[in-house]
C-alpha positions in Angstrom: 21.8 -18.0 -31.2 24.0 -19.6 -33.7 25.3 -22.7 -31.8 29.1 -22.1 -31.4 30.3 -25.4 -32.8 29.2 -24.2 -35.9 32.4 -21.2 -35.7 35.6 -23.1 -36.5 37.2 -20.1 -34.8 35.8 -17.3 -32.9 32.2 -15.5 -32.1 30.8 -12.6 -29.7 27.8 -13.6 -28.2 25.7 -10.8 -27.8 22.4 -13.3 -26.4 21.4 -11.6 -22.8 18.7 -12.8 -20.6 16.4 -11.2 -17.5 17.4 -14.7 -15.7 20.0 -13.3 -13.3 19.5 -9.2 -14.3 21.7 -8.4 -11.0 25.0 -11.0 -11.8 27.9 -9.1 -14.2 31.6 -10.7 -13.2 35.0 -9.0 -15.2 36.7 -9.8 -18.0 37.9 -13.9 -17.5 40.5 -15.3 -19.3 39.8 -19.2 -18.9 41.0 -22.2 -21.4 41.1 -25.7 -21.5 43.0 -28.1 -22.7 43.3 -32.1 -23.3 43.1 -34.0 -26.0 40.7 -34.8 -28.7 37.4 -37.4 -27.3 37.1 -35.4 -24.1 34.9 -32.6 -24.3 37.5 -30.0 -24.3 35.8 -28.1 -27.0 32.0 -28.7 -25.9 32.9 -28.2 -22.6 33.7 -24.1 -23.6 30.3 -24.2 -25.5 28.7 -24.6 -22.4 30.9 -22.5 -20.3 30.0 -19.6 -22.9 26.3 -21.0 -23.3 26.3 -20.3 -19.5 27.5 -17.3 -19.6 25.9 -15.6 -22.9 22.2 -16.2 -23.0 21.5 -17.4 -19.1 23.3 -15.6 -17.1 23.1 -11.9 -18.8 26.5 -11.6 -20.0 29.3 -12.3 -23.3 31.5 -14.9 -23.9 34.0 -15.9 -27.4 35.5 -18.7 -27.8 38.1 -20.0 -29.6 39.5 -23.8 -30.5 42.5 -25.2 -32.3 43.1 -29.0 -32.9 46.0 -31.0 -33.1 46.7 -33.5 -36.5 43.4 -35.8 -35.5 40.4 -34.8 -34.2 40.0 -37.7 -31.1 43.5 -38.4 -30.1 45.6 -35.2 -30.6 46.0 -32.7 -28.4 43.0 -29.9 -28.4 42.1 -26.4 -26.6 39.4 -23.9 -26.5 40.2 -20.4 -25.6 37.5 -18.7 -23.5 36.7 -15.2 -22.6 34.0 -13.9 -19.9 32.3 -10.4 -19.4 29.9 -8.4 -18.7 30.6 -6.8 -22.2 31.1 -7.1 -25.6 34.8 -8.7 -25.5 36.5 -7.3 -28.1 39.6 -9.2 -28.1 39.0 -13.0 -28.3 42.4 -14.5 -27.9 43.2 -15.6 -23.7 46.7 -13.7 -23.1 47.4 -15.2 -19.4 44.2 -17.0 -18.3 43.1 -16.7 -14.9 41.7 -20.0 -15.0 43.4 -23.0 -16.5 41.8 -26.3 -16.6 44.0 -29.1 -18.2 42.7 -32.5 -18.1 45.8 -34.1 -20.4 49.8 -33.3 -19.2 50.1 -32.7 -22.6 48.2 -29.8 -22.6 49.6 -29.1 -19.1 53.3 -28.6 -20.1 52.4 -27.0 -23.0 50.1 -23.9 -21.5 50.3 -24.4 -16.9 53.2 -21.6 -17.7 50.3 -18.8 -19.5 48.7 -19.3 -16.0 48.3 -16.2 -14.4 50.8 -16.2 -10.6 47.6 -15.5 -8.6 45.7 -17.7 -11.3 43.4 -21.0 -10.3 44.6 -24.0 -12.1 41.9 -27.2 -12.2 43.3 -30.9 -13.7 42.1 -34.1 -14.0 44.1 -35.6 -11.2 44.3 -39.2 -12.5 45.7 -37.6 -15.9 47.7 -34.5 -14.4 51.0 -34.6 -12.4 51.6 -31.0 -10.9 54.8 -29.7 -11.5 56.7 -26.4 -11.4 53.9 -23.5 -10.8 55.5 -20.4 -10.7 53.4 -17.6 -8.3 51.0 -18.5 -6.0 48.6 -20.5 -8.1 45.5 -22.0 -6.7 45.4 -26.3 -7.4 42.2 -27.6 -7.6 42.6 -31.6 -9.0 39.7 -34.3 -9.9 39.2 -37.7 -11.0 36.9 -36.9 -13.9 37.5 -39.4 -15.8 37.7 -42.3 -13.2 33.8 -40.5 -12.2 32.4 -41.1 -15.7 33.7 -43.8 -16.3 31.4 -44.9 -12.5 28.4 -43.6 -13.9 28.7 -46.0 -16.7 29.5 -43.4 -19.8 33.7 -42.3 -19.9 33.0 -39.5 -22.5 31.0 -37.7 -19.7 33.4 -36.3 -18.0 33.6 -33.1 -19.8 30.6 -32.7 -17.4 32.1 -33.9 -14.8 34.8 -31.4 -15.4 32.3 -28.5 -15.8 30.3 -29.0 -13.1 33.7 -29.1 -10.6 34.4 -25.7 -12.3 30.5 -24.0 -12.1 31.6 -25.4 -7.7 35.1 -24.4 -7.4 35.9 -20.7 -9.3 32.0 -19.7 -8.2 32.0 -17.8 -11.5 28.5 -18.6 -12.9 25.2 -19.7 -11.0 25.2 -23.4 -11.6 22.1 -23.3 -12.8 22.8 -21.3 -15.4 25.7 -23.8 -16.4 23.3 -27.2 -15.6 20.6 -25.4 -18.6 24.1 -25.0 -20.8 25.1 -28.5 -20.5 21.4 -29.5 -20.8 20.8 -27.4 -24.0 24.5 -28.7 -25.4 23.8 -32.5 -25.5 21.8 -34.9 -27.4 18.8 -35.8 -25.8 19.5 -39.5 -25.2 22.3 -38.5 -23.6 21.2 -35.4 -21.5 20.3 -37.3 -18.4 24.2 -39.0 -18.1 25.4 -35.3 -18.6 22.9 -33.8 -16.0 24.3 -36.4 -13.2 28.0 -36.1 -14.6 27.5 -32.4 -14.0 25.8 -33.1 -10.5 28.5 -35.2 -9.7 31.2 -32.9 -10.4 29.2 -30.0 -9.2 29.1 -32.0 -5.7 32.7 -32.8 -5.3 33.8 -29.6 -5.9 31.3 -28.1 -3.3 32.8 -30.7 -0.5 36.8 -29.8 -1.8 35.7 -26.0 -1.5 34.6 -26.3 1.6 37.2 -27.1 2.9 40.0 -24.8 1.4 40.6 -21.3 2.6 39.2 -18.3 0.9 40.8 -16.3 -1.8 39.3 -12.7 -1.8 40.8 -12.7 -5.9 39.5 -15.4 -7.2 35.7 -14.5 -5.4 35.9 -10.9 -6.9 36.1 -12.4 -10.7 32.3 -12.9 -10.3 30.1 -9.8 -7.9 27.0 -8.6 -8.4 26.2 -5.0 -9.0 22.9 -3.9 -7.3 
């Protein structure tokens, strides 16, 4: 497969595997947003690879950058489904991941009323939310710094996303992380993923069940 990082606008990924042949998912719109240097685009690449290469599904990704590559606003639109995605743009995200206050202010009102909001809790103040979204927060940057490298905060966030949404199989995402980062930082990124995943599992363990979220991922046996 051509690396998603080489595709500036969008790519329908038609690769399928037999690793998880019984897993299917409904069309799910996801927006990930923050600022340059947080690994926003790489987060979307990892989740798209997990779905399309390791989980027998399809994905499209589009990306937007602000005036500066590092420090400017950026976002990625990711759509996952069990059949080819014909329209690659997010209209109302089911899941919104925000890693900066600017991203929250800009995109929070797009979230579906019963959607899921995931925030970097040290950088985002949640307010004026409409509807009844489920909100999960994680100090991803702080955890990354504790691991010794701030730049792996995106892998922390991806692990957290995997745990709280249950949309993708953890092993599929873990393989996508390993496949998407340089060999020299692979171990660190996998540790960061595991840190986020474990934190998310703990948070989810104390939260009420959300049948609407769990319905996004289902098994067709």
